[in-house]
N, C-alpha and C positions, 0 to 999 in steps of 0.2 A: 698772456693769461697767467695769473698767479696760481701757485700750487693749491692754495685754499679753495680758489674758485673751481679748479678742476675736480677737486675732491667733492665739492658740493654738487657739481653736474653729474659725476659718477654716482653719488648717493641718490640723486633724484631719479636717474635712470634705473638704478637697482630697485628703488621703491616702486617705480612704474611697472617693471618686469614682474616683480613679486606680486603686485596687486593684480596684474592681468592674469598671472598664473592662478592666484587664489580665486579670482572671479570664475575662471575657466573650470577649476576644480569644483567650486560650489555649484556651478551650473550642471556639471557632470554628475555630481553626487545627488543633486536635486531630483534627477531622473529616477533615483532609487529610493526616494523618501515616500513612505506610506504612513497614513494615520489610521489608528483604530481606537475604538472606545471600549474600555473594560468596565463591565457592570459588576459591582461588588468589590471586594478587597481580598487580596491573597498575596502570598509570596510567589512571584511569577518568574519563570525563565522563558524567554522567547528565543527560539533557535531557528536557523534556516540552513539547509545543506548548501555547500559551496560546489560550483561546477567542477572544480579540480579535486574533489574529495574533501573529507572533513566537514566540520560543522562550525558555523559562526554564531556566537551569542549576540543577538540584536539588542536585547534589553533585559534587565533583571532587577529585582527588588520588590518591595511592597508597593504594588501598582494598583491604580484605579483611575477611572475617568479617561480623558483623552491622552493617548500615548503616540509619540512619533517614533517611527522605526526607519533606520537607514538599512535597507535590505540588500540582498545579493542580486536584485533584479537586473541591473545593468550587466553584470557579469554573465548571468544566465542568457540574457538576450544576445550577447556577443557569440555564444556558442550554439544558439538555437535558431540561427538565421536559415530558415527552410520554408519551402512551400507545403511540406507535409503538415498534417494536423499536429500541433504542438502546444504546450503550455508550460508555465513556470511553476516550480514547487512553492506553494504557500508556506509561510513560516508556521511553526508549531509552538503553541504555548503549553508548557508544563507547569502546573501551579498547585499550591498547597493551601488549604483553607484552615481556619482556626479550629474547626471541629475535627481535625485529624483526617482529612480526606485529600486525595489527589485527583486532578483532572488533566486531561490531554485534549486539546482542541486545535483545529486549524484556524489561523488568523486570516480571515478573508477581507480584502480591502472594502471599506465602506460599510461593513456589517458589524454591529456591536457583538462583543464576545462576553458571554455570561460566565463569570467565575464561580460556577457551581461545582461543589465537590462530587466526584463520580464514584470513587472506590475508597473504602477505609484503608488507611495506610497499612494496618496490620495484616490485611488480606493479600497484599501485593508485594511485600518485602521478602528478600532472600538474604540469608546470612552472607556477610562480606568481611573483608579485612579492613583495617584502618586505611583510609585513602592516602595516597601520596600527594602532599600539597606543598606549595612554595608560598609561604606567607610573607608579605611585606612587613617592614618594621612597624608601620602604623597598626596593622592587624595584631601583631604580637603584643604591642603595648596595650591595645584595647582589651585583649584577652587577659592580660595581667591585672588591669584595673577591675575588670568584671570579677575575676577570681578573688581579689582583695576585698571588694565590696560585697561579694556573695550574691550578686544579682543574676548570675547564670550558672547552671550546672552542666552546660554544654561543653563538649571538647573544643580544643582550639580549632578555629576555622569554621565552626558551626554557630548557628543562632537559634534562639528559642522559637518554636512554633506554638507549642502549647505545653501542658503539664507533662506530657509523655515524650514528645518527639522534638528533635533538633534537626534543622535542615542546613545544608551547606550554605554558608553565608555569601560567598562570592564565587561564581563559576570559574573566574579567571585564576583562582588558586589551584585548580586542577589542570595539570599540564600533560596528561596522558590521554591518548586516543581511546583508551579503555572506557572512559566515561562518556565520550560522544564521538561518533564517527559516521561517515557516509561513503557510499561508493555508487557510481553510475554504471549501469550495465546496458549493453546492446546485444540482443540475441533474438532468435526466433522463438516465439511463444505459442503453444497450442491454444487455440480459442475454442475449438469444437472437436469432438472425437467420438469414435464408436469402436467397440470391441465386441465381436460375436464369437461365441464358443459353443458350437453344437455339433453333435456327431450321431452316428448310428441311425436308428429309425426316427430320431427327432432332428435330423440334420435340416438346417435352413439352407436352401439352394440359391434363392434370389432375394434381394432387398431393394427397396426404393428409398432414395435419399434426396432431400432438398434442403440445403443449408445456405444461409446468406447473412452477410454482415454489411451494414451501411453505417459509416461513421461520418458525422458532419460537425460543424461548429456548435451545434446544439448538444454535443457530447460534453460531459463534464468529468474531469479527473477527480479521483477520490483518494484520500489518505486511508489506507487500510493499516490499522495499528494493532499492536499486541501489548497489553500492559500486564506483565508477568503471566503471559499465556491467555489473558482475557481478550477476546477480539473486539475491536472498536472500529467504527467507521465515521469519517467526517468529510464534508465537501471541500474540494479544492477550487480550481479555476476552470472556466470553459476553454475549449480548444480554439485556436486560430489555424487557418490554413485551408487546404483543398480537401474536398470530399474523397473518401475511399469507399468503394463498393466491391465486394468479393462475393461471387456466386459459385456454388458447387451443387449443381442439380442435373445430373446426367439424364439425357433423354431416355436412354435404355436403362432398365433395371440392372443392378450390379450383381454379378454372379460371385458367390463365395468360393473359397478354395476348400472344397469338401467340408463345408459347414463352418469354416473359420474366415474371419475378416477383421482387418484393422484399417481405420481411416482417421486422419487428423488434418484439420484445416488450421494452418499456422500463419501468424503475422510477425514481421520484424518490429521489435519494440525497443525503445530506449526508456529506461526507468531508473529511479534512484531509490536506494535502500538506506535507511538511517537506523542507528542504534544509540541508546542512552542507558547509562547506569547511574541513577540518581542517588548519591550518598545520603543516607538518613541515619541518625543515631537514636536508639531507643533507651531513654533514661531509666525506664522501669526495669528493663532487663540488663542494662549496662552493656549493650552490644552494638557493634557497627553492622548496619544492613545496607542494602541498596535495592532500588526498584528498577528492574530491567524493562525497557521499553524499546520496541522496534516498529518501524513503519516502512511502507513501500508506496511509491507514487509514480504513476505512468506519465512520462514526459512527452514522448513523440511516437506516433505511428509512422514508421519509416518507409512508407510507400503511399502513393495516392493514385487516383484515377479509378478506372473500371476494369475489373479482372474477372473473367469467366474461366473456370477450370473444369476439366472432365477427367475421365479415367485415363485418357492418353497423356495427361500431365502428371500422373502419379510418379513421385520421386524424381521428376525432372526439375530439380530445384527443391525448395523447402515449403512452398505454399501448400501443396497437398502431398502427404506422405502416408506410408503404412507403418510408421514408427514414431515414437515421441521424440521430438528434438530436444525437449527438456524432460529427462526421465525421472528426476527426483521429486515426485509429487509428495506433498506433506501427508502425514498419517494421523495428525491430531487436529481437533476442531473441524474436521471434515466428516460429514455424514452422508447418508444415501436415502433417497426415496426408493422404496422397493414396491413394485407392483407385479401382479401375476396376470398374464393375458392368455386367453384360449383362442386358438385359430379356428377359422370356419371349417366346414366340411371340405372346402377346397384348399385348405392350408394357408389362408390369407388372414392378415390382421392389419387394417389401415390405421394410420396415426398411432402406432405403438408409442411414439413420442411425438408431440407437437407443441411448439411454443412460438409465440410471436410477441415481441416486446416493442415498446416505444410508442404505443398508441396514445397513452394519456398518463399524466402524473409522473412523478419520479419513479423510475425503474432502475434496477441495479443489475449489472452483469459482472461476473467475476471469473477469473481463471487462476488456479493455484500457482503460487510462486515455486519455481523449480530451478534447475540448471545451476549455473555458476553463482547466481545470486543467493540461492538457498545454501550452497556450500559456504560462501563468505559469511552469511548471516549466522549459521549454526556454529561456525568457528568462533564467532564473537560472543553470541548468546546461545549456548547449547539448549537451554530450556525454554526458549522464547515461544515455541508453539508454531502453529501454522499462520502463514500470511498469504494473501491473495492480491492479485492485480485487479483493481475494480474501477468500473466506469458507471456513470449514471446518465440517464436520458431526461432532458427537460420536458416540461409539459408541451404538448403539440409538437413533439420532436420529429425531425426528419431522420434521426438516427434510429435504426431498427436492427433487430436480429430475428432470423427465422430458423427454426430447427425442427425438421420433420424426418421420421423414419417409419417405413412400412415393411411388414413381412409380406413378400410377394409370392414366395413358394416355400412353405414349411410343411411340417407333418400335419395332416388333417386332425382337427379336434384334440389338439395337444396343448398342454400348459407350457408357457415360457416365462422365465423370470427376468425382469427388467430393472436394473439398478442405475439410478441417475444421481450423480454427485450433487450435493447441496451444502450450503453453509449458512448458518445463522450468525448475524453480527448485531451489535448494538450501535445505533446512531447516537452520536454525542448529544443530540438535541431532542431525541424522541425515543420511541420504543424499539424493540428488536425488529429487524427486517431480514428477509430471506434473500440470499444472493442466488441469481440464476447461474447455474454452471452446466455447460452443455457437453457433458461427458457421460456416455451411456455404455453399459454392458448388457448384452443379451445372452442368456445362458439357458441350457436345456434342463437344468436342475438335476442332472444325473450325478453330479458331484456334490459334496456337502457344502462347498463354498463357491461363491461366484468368482469369475476371473478378476485379476488385479488390473488396475490402470497404473502403469509405472510401478511405484512401490506402495500405491494405495490399494488396500484390499478390503472390500466390504466385509462386515462381521458375519453375516449369515444369509441364508436363503429362506428365512422364515416367511411362509406364504401369508401369515396373518398381518405382516407389516405392510402398510401402504397399499393394500389391495384395493 
């Protein structure tokens, strides 16, 4: 066999190997390809957090119509192989419209995304320094040409949005995690809680408690977002996996410790937190600014099956505790419902708090973000404001929560003050919605302020509020 013939055979074999590899890679990548339809026209950046940390830019530019995305779905599936309830983080679209507004929305497979401006840019920007960028030769030449022709007054690396603002031209110019980052956390999160602080002649001796959480594949994960401190909410994906049911309903009423009681029902949770600092240049003021955006998305409930806990299980693990496993509750964008109740002549008040969710329509349940995730987030974006971990229940859902508290033995004919955490958020596609938050304080009103939950302290015990 001649040397030329051998070379030809080797060449054919190499082509076959490379072709097979390419086909295999294409088939593998195809598993992570999604299509979405963008209604409208805007400067769009579509991001998705990566399972190993950081953020991947999936698509950018002036986009409209049908868009194909090569997502991080395959990588997430590789690390999320579990029977527990789990879901993948949907990509986030951050976009700018010609009328000078920004929008942030979840990119849901098969659902059109309307590029409607949500917030005027001037209301959500913060002073910033000139961003560190690495511009390729073509970008530097383009900037020179624009400068010579006088077609743009934007700084190098930016492009014109409208008469006032310039937007970063290409996200790949930014090489610092300051501008986009993510981190995945696994920790015990309080889902329900109660704090009782009474003493003296108004001491509460006995309480009745009935709490329950049932999560199924009809539960949907939500993106809880903050745009320069403005809370926003958008739908993610439904969960896959096995049902979780946790019940805490002691047959006997619970005795307080001389009028004091703390109880928290906690679940192990895996969730991802993202941050973005979007560079914007203000031509009118000739200054560099940025738009701080943060978000949190619950990925996995890290237990399944049916669990019934009682007082004998208190602090035997972390499912039921008399302390907060995540103590750094946020203090901004969280409010309270305050009501005043009067016990009967026997010192009883039934259903001092009662809530049952999941029976119809979309319902939203939220727990404040705390623990190591809050520390990481605030180190990245100190002024970002509060975030919460949020779920929704679909119509005719089998996912439910129940939360009931009774005063079984209090002072006869006495007033007690009940503070329940609440949070109002704006859905990206509709009006404001109120998040259910199952954290309650019961106070005898003898102090000027109600007790704190973690580092969250209600403002007052004004009996005219929420009565």
